[in-house]
C-alpha positions in Angstrom: 52.3 -27.3 15.3 54.2 -26.1 18.3 57.2 -26.8 20.4 59.1 -26.5 23.7 62.0 -24.3 24.8 64.5 -24.8 27.6 68.3 -24.2 27.8 71.2 -26.4 28.9 69.9 -27.6 32.3 66.6 -28.8 30.9 66.2 -32.6 31.4 62.6 -33.3 30.4 59.4 -31.4 29.3 55.8 -32.1 28.3 52.8 -30.1 27.0 49.5 -31.8 27.6 45.9 -30.6 26.8 43.5 -31.4 29.7 40.1 -31.4 28.1 37.1 -30.2 29.9 35.6 -33.7 29.8 38.6 -35.1 31.9 40.5 -36.7 29.0 44.1 -35.7 28.2 45.9 -35.3 24.9 49.7 -35.2 24.8 51.0 -32.6 22.3 54.7 -33.0 23.3 56.6 -35.4 25.6 60.4 -35.2 25.7 61.7 -37.5 28.4 65.4 -36.6 27.7 65.6 -32.9 26.6 68.4 -31.8 24.3 69.4 -28.1 23.9 69.2 -28.3 20.1 65.5 -29.4 20.1 64.1 -25.9 20.7 62.5 -25.7 17.3 58.9 -25.8 16.0 57.4 -29.2 15.1 54.3 -30.2 13.2 52.1 -32.7 15.1 51.5 -36.0 13.1 47.8 -35.7 14.3 46.4 -32.3 15.2 44.8 -32.0 18.6 41.5 -30.3 19.0 41.4 -27.6 21.7 38.0 -26.3 22.7 36.8 -23.7 25.2 37.2 -25.0 28.8 40.4 -27.1 27.9 43.7 -26.3 29.7 47.2 -26.5 28.4 49.6 -27.9 31.0 53.3 -27.4 30.6 55.8 -29.2 32.8 59.6 -28.8 32.7 62.3 -30.4 34.8 66.0 -29.5 35.2 69.2 -31.2 36.2 71.6 -28.7 37.9 73.9 -31.4 39.2 77.7 -31.1 38.8 77.6 -33.7 36.0 75.2 -31.8 33.9 76.9 -28.4 33.7 77.9 -26.7 30.5 81.5 -26.7 29.5 82.9 -23.2 28.8 86.4 -22.8 27.4 87.1 -26.5 28.2 86.1 -26.1 31.9 82.7 -27.4 33.3 80.8 -24.6 35.1 80.2 -25.1 38.8 76.6 -25.7 39.8 75.0 -22.4 40.9 71.6 -20.9 41.4 69.9 -20.4 38.1 67.0 -18.0 37.3 64.8 -17.2 34.4 66.7 -15.4 31.7 67.6 -15.3 28.0 71.2 -16.2 28.4 72.1 -19.8 27.5 73.2 -20.4 31.1 69.9 -19.0 32.5 66.8 -21.1 32.1 63.4 -21.0 30.5 60.3 -23.2 30.4 58.2 -22.3 27.4 55.7 -24.2 25.4 54.1 -22.9 22.3 51.3 -24.0 20.0 49.9 -22.7 16.8 46.1 -22.6 16.7 44.0 -22.6 13.6 40.3 -22.5 13.0 38.5 -25.0 10.8 
């Protein structure tokens, strides 16, 4: 289980396991991010992670005028956005739940 977390400017995200042997396993791939999807999800097929593997998180954002949040009926103007907890800030988080067999 695991999930991804971004705010309103997020456009796509993925979380991949790069195995030490060079193979890759995709945990999450969201090509068109929606703000309401920042929940936890159970994988249909668990992925084995072993020592030497790497988790790779990638997030992309769309800060164009056409993708701004509407506040009180008025679209916000594009502006510099930094990391923060406010809905109009941004984040790029991936999380996984790890269990032992």
